[in-house]
N, C-alpha and C positions, 0 to 999 in steps of 0.2 A: 225545569222542575220548580214548582212553587210550593212553599211551606205555609201552613196556616195554623193558627191556634184553635184548639177545640172550643166549641161553643160553651160547654160546661166543663169545669175542671174535673179531672179523673185521677185516681191514685193508681200507681203501678202495683201489680201484684207482688207479694213478698217473694224474694228469691235469693239464692246464695250462689256465688261464682268464685272460682279460684283466680287470684291475681297472678302476675308473672313470676312471683316467687313461690307459688304453690299454696299460699295462705288463703283460707276461706274468708270471704267478705260478703256480708249480707247487706242488702239495700237499706235495711233499717239502721245499720251502723252509720250510714252516710246521710241520715236525715238532716235537713237544713243546709246541705252543701249542694253545689251545682254538680251534676253527674252527667257525663257523656258516655253513652254505651256504643261500642262499635263491635258488631257481630260479623265475623268473617268466616267463610267456609270455602273449602276447596272442591266441592262437588261439581 
């Protein structure tokens, strides 16, 4: 697998997820920080 940067910068759409403690966290709250998203499913 090879990763590459997009040719033009793009913004992620706004969204809200729950953290492991059940608190709602929006992407906007994390502006300026490095964010790693890991989506996992059991299907």
